[in-house]
TORPA-4810 file (N, C-alpha, C, O; in nm, 3 decimals):
<nodes>
NODE_1_-0.297_0.574_-0.934_-0.266_0.616_-0.798_-0.393_0.652_-0.722_-0.402_0.626_-0.602_M
NODE_2_-0.492_0.711_-0.790_-0.616_0.749_-0.722_-0.688_0.628_-0.666_-0.745_0.633_-0.557_N
NODE_3_-0.684_0.517_-0.740_-0.749_0.396_-0.692_-0.680_0.346_-0.564_-0.746_0.300_-0.471_E
NODE_4_-0.547_0.354_-0.560_-0.473_0.315_-0.441_-0.511_0.404_-0.323_-0.532_0.354_-0.213_L
NODE_5_-0.520_0.534_-0.345_-0.557_0.626_-0.238_-0.697_0.595_-0.185_-0.722_0.606_-0.065_L
NODE_6_-0.788_0.557_-0.273_-0.923_0.520_-0.231_-0.920_0.394_-0.145_-0.991_0.385_-0.045_E
NODE_7_-0.839_0.296_-0.185_-0.826_0.172_-0.107_-0.771_0.203_0.032_-0.822_0.154_0.132_I
NODE_8_-0.666_0.284_0.037_-0.607_0.321_0.166_-0.708_0.391_0.254_-0.718_0.363_0.373_L
NODE_9_-0.784_0.482_0.197_-0.883_0.558_0.273_-0.992_0.465_0.328_-1.043_0.488_0.438_E
NODE_10_-1.030_0.362_0.252_-1.130_0.266_0.299_-1.076_0.185_0.417_-1.149_0.156_0.511_E
NODE_11_-0.949_0.149_0.410_-0.890_0.064_0.513_-0.863_0.143_0.642_-0.892_0.096_0.752_I
NODE_12_-0.809_0.263_0.627_-0.778_0.347_0.743_-0.812_0.492_0.708_-0.726_0.565_0.657_Q
NODE_13_-0.935_0.534_0.733_-0.978_0.669_0.695_-0.908_0.779_0.775_-0.860_0.757_0.886_P
NODE_14_-0.906_0.897_0.715_-0.862_1.016_0.785_-0.713_1.042_0.788_-0.665_1.124_0.867_G
NODE_15_-0.638_0.973_0.705_-0.492_0.990_0.700_-0.458_1.067_0.573_-0.520_1.046_0.469_V
NODE_16_-0.361_1.156_0.581_-0.313_1.230_0.464_-0.216_1.142_0.385_-0.094_1.159_0.394_D
NODE_17_-0.270_1.049_0.311_-0.188_0.951_0.240_-0.098_1.012_0.134_0.006_0.956_0.101_Y
NODE_18_-0.137_1.126_0.080_-0.056_1.188_-0.025_0.075_1.245_0.030_0.170_1.263_-0.045_E
NODE_19_0.079_1.273_0.160_0.198_1.336_0.218_0.267_1.253_0.326_0.383_1.278_0.359_N
NODE_20_0.198_1.155_0.382_0.254_1.077_0.492_0.359_0.978_0.440_0.335_0.906_0.343_C
NODE_21_0.474_0.975_0.505_0.582_0.884_0.465_0.621_0.791_0.580_0.728_0.731_0.578_T
NODE_22_0.534_0.781_0.680_0.563_0.698_0.798_0.444_0.610_0.836_0.415_0.593_0.954_T
NODE_23_0.378_0.554_0.738_0.260_0.473_0.765_0.291_0.353_0.853_0.211_0.317_0.940_L
NODE_24_0.405_0.292_0.832_0.446_0.177_0.913_0.519_0.226_1.038_0.489_0.183_1.149_I
NODE_25_0.615_0.315_1.019_0.697_0.363_1.131_0.613_0.421_1.244_0.646_0.403_1.361_D
NODE_26_0.504_0.491_1.209_0.418_0.553_1.310_0.296_0.467_1.345_0.204_0.513_1.412_D
NODE_27_0.295_0.343_1.299_0.189_0.246_1.329_0.051_0.292_1.282_-0.050_0.258_1.344_H
NODE_28_0.049_0.368_1.174_-0.079_0.409_1.116_-0.145_0.287_1.051_-0.266_0.267_1.062_I
NODE_29_-0.064_0.207_0.984_-0.110_0.079_0.930_-0.057_-0.032_1.019_0.064_-0.043_1.039_L
NODE_30_-0.147_-0.114_1.072_-0.104_-0.227_1.154_-0.105_-0.354_1.069_-0.135_-0.349_0.949_D
NODE_31_-0.074_-0.466_1.129_-0.062_-0.591_1.052_-0.194_-0.629_0.986_-0.194_-0.677_0.872_S
NODE_32_-0.306_-0.609_1.055_-0.435_-0.639_0.994_-0.462_-0.548_0.876_-0.513_-0.593_0.773_F
NODE_33_-0.430_-0.420_0.889_-0.448_-0.324_0.779_-0.365_-0.364_0.658_-0.410_-0.355_0.544_S
NODE_34_-0.244_-0.409_0.684_-0.154_-0.447_0.574_-0.209_-0.570_0.502_-0.206_-0.575_0.379_I
NODE_35_-0.258_-0.668_0.576_-0.317_-0.786_0.513_-0.438_-0.748_0.428_-0.453_-0.797_0.317_L
NODE_36_-0.522_-0.661_0.480_-0.637_-0.613_0.403_-0.592_-0.537_0.280_-0.648_-0.554_0.171_S
NODE_37_-0.492_-0.453_0.297_-0.439_-0.373_0.188_-0.382_-0.461_0.078_-0.408_-0.439_-0.040_L
NODE_38_-0.305_-0.561_0.116_-0.245_-0.652_0.017_-0.356_-0.721_-0.063_-0.347_-0.730_-0.185_V
NODE_39_-0.457_-0.769_0.005_-0.568_-0.836_-0.064_-0.637_-0.742_-0.162_-0.665_-0.779_-0.276_S
NODE_40_-0.665_-0.620_-0.118_-0.731_-0.521_-0.205_-0.643_-0.483_-0.324_-0.692_-0.471_-0.437_E
NODE_41_-0.515_-0.465_-0.300_-0.420_-0.428_-0.406_-0.412_-0.541_-0.510_-0.414_-0.516_-0.631_I
NODE_42_-0.402_-0.664_-0.461_-0.392_-0.777_-0.554_-0.515_-0.784_-0.644_-0.502_-0.807_-0.764_E
NODE_43_-0.632_-0.764_-0.587_-0.756_-0.769_-0.666_-0.767_-0.650_-0.761_-0.800_-0.667_-0.878_D
NODE_44_-0.740_-0.531_-0.711_-0.760_-0.409_-0.790_-0.662_-0.398_-0.904_-0.697_-0.349_-1.012_A
NODE_45_-0.537_-0.442_-0.883_-0.433_-0.420_-0.983_-0.387_-0.548_-1.051_-0.292_-0.546_-1.129_F
NODE_46_-0.454_-0.660_-1.021_-0.425_-0.789_-1.082_-0.277_-0.825_-1.071_-0.210_-0.855_-1.170_D
NODE_47_-0.228_-0.820_-0.947_-0.089_-0.854_-0.920_-0.085_-0.952_-0.803_-0.185_-0.972_-0.734_I
NODE_48_0.032_-1.012_-0.781_0.054_-1.095_-0.663_0.165_-1.031_-0.581_0.276_-1.009_-0.630_E
NODE_49_0.133_-1.001_-0.456_0.232_-0.944_-0.365_0.293_-1.060_-0.287_0.229_-1.117_-0.199_V
NODE_50_0.416_-1.093_-0.320_0.485_-1.204_-0.257_0.534_-1.163_-0.118_0.552_-1.045_-0.090_L
NODE_51_0.555_-1.261_-0.029_0.604_-1.230_0.106_0.730_-1.144_0.107_0.749_-1.063_0.198_P
NODE_52_0.817_-1.161_0.009_0.941_-1.081_0.003_0.912_-0.932_-0.013_0.997_-0.849_0.019_A
NODE_53_0.794_-0.897_-0.063_0.757_-0.757_-0.082_0.701_-0.693_0.046_0.685_-0.572_0.053_E
NODE_54_0.673_-0.775_0.146_0.611_-0.726_0.269_0.716_-0.669_0.364_0.741_-0.722_0.473_L
NODE_55_0.777_-0.561_0.320_0.879_-0.492_0.398_0.833_-0.348_0.422_0.760_-0.292_0.340_I
NODE_56_0.875_-0.288_0.533_0.829_-0.151_0.564_0.854_-0.051_0.452_0.772_0.039_0.430_P
NODE_57_0.964_-0.064_0.381_0.997_0.031_0.275_0.889_0.035_0.167_0.870_0.139_0.103_E
NODE_58_0.818_-0.074_0.144_0.713_-0.078_0.042_0.579_-0.025_0.092_0.489_0.000_0.012_N
NODE_59_0.565_-0.008_0.224_0.435_0.026_0.280_0.436_0.155_0.362_0.334_0.189_0.422_F
NODE_60_0.547_0.227_0.367_0.555_0.347_0.450_0.485_0.468_0.391_0.456_0.563_0.462_N
NODE_61_0.457_0.465_0.261_0.389_0.578_0.198_0.308_0.528_0.079_0.333_0.420_0.026_S
NODE_62_0.212_0.609_0.037_0.135_0.575_-0.082_0.226_0.569_-0.204_0.208_0.486_-0.292_A
NODE_63_0.324_0.658_-0.208_0.418_0.659_-0.321_0.498_0.530_-0.328_0.515_0.473_-0.436_E
NODE_64_0.547_0.482_-0.214_0.624_0.357_-0.216_0.534_0.239_-0.251_0.577_0.146_-0.319_S
NODE_65_0.410_0.241_-0.205_0.314_0.138_-0.244_0.289_0.141_-0.395_0.287_0.038_-0.461_L
NODE_66_0.271_0.261_-0.447_0.245_0.276_-0.590_0.365_0.227_-0.672_0.347_0.162_-0.775_W
NODE_67_0.485_0.258_-0.627_0.605_0.211_-0.697_0.613_0.059_-0.695_0.653_-0.002_-0.795_N
NODE_68_0.577_-0.003_-0.583_0.575_-0.149_-0.575_0.472_-0.206_-0.673_0.500_-0.304_-0.743_M
NODE_69_0.355_-0.146_-0.678_0.250_-0.192_-0.770_0.299_-0.184_-0.914_0.285_-0.279_-0.991_I
NODE_70_0.356_-0.071_-0.951_0.407_-0.055_-1.088_0.516_-0.158_-1.118_0.519_-0.215_-1.227_L
NODE_71_0.604_-0.181_-1.022_0.711_-0.278_-1.042_0.654_-0.418_-1.061_0.700_-0.492_-1.148_R
NODE_72_0.555_-0.455_-0.979_0.495_-0.587_-0.990_0.413_-0.604_-1.117_0.395_-0.716_-1.165_L
NODE_73_0.364_-0.495_-1.172_0.292_-0.499_-1.300_0.387_-0.491_-1.419_0.344_-0.499_-1.534_R
NODE_74_0.515_-0.475_-1.391_0.613_-0.465_-1.498_0.617_-0.330_-1.566_0.660_-0.319_-1.681_G
NODE_75_0.571_-0.226_-1.495_0.564_-0.092_-1.553_0.671_0.000_-1.499_0.679_0.116_-1.540_E
NODE_76_0.754_-0.048_-1.409_0.858_0.040_-1.351_0.994_0.003_-1.402_1.093_0.066_-1.364_A
</nodes>
């Protein structure tokens, strides 16, 4: 999870990622941020994020992102 938080902070600094649950709803992450995030996540965690995973529920919080990563790695 710490690696994910570091990636998020690099893409969009200054956000309380540990507590924010409205990253998409409040437009904290925009489409360009999401594309960058997906690329970084795929490289860092050796997973493939398919288009079907690109839904707000998977990107609204660091926790939901982490759950998606674990699921895609077969750990959830």
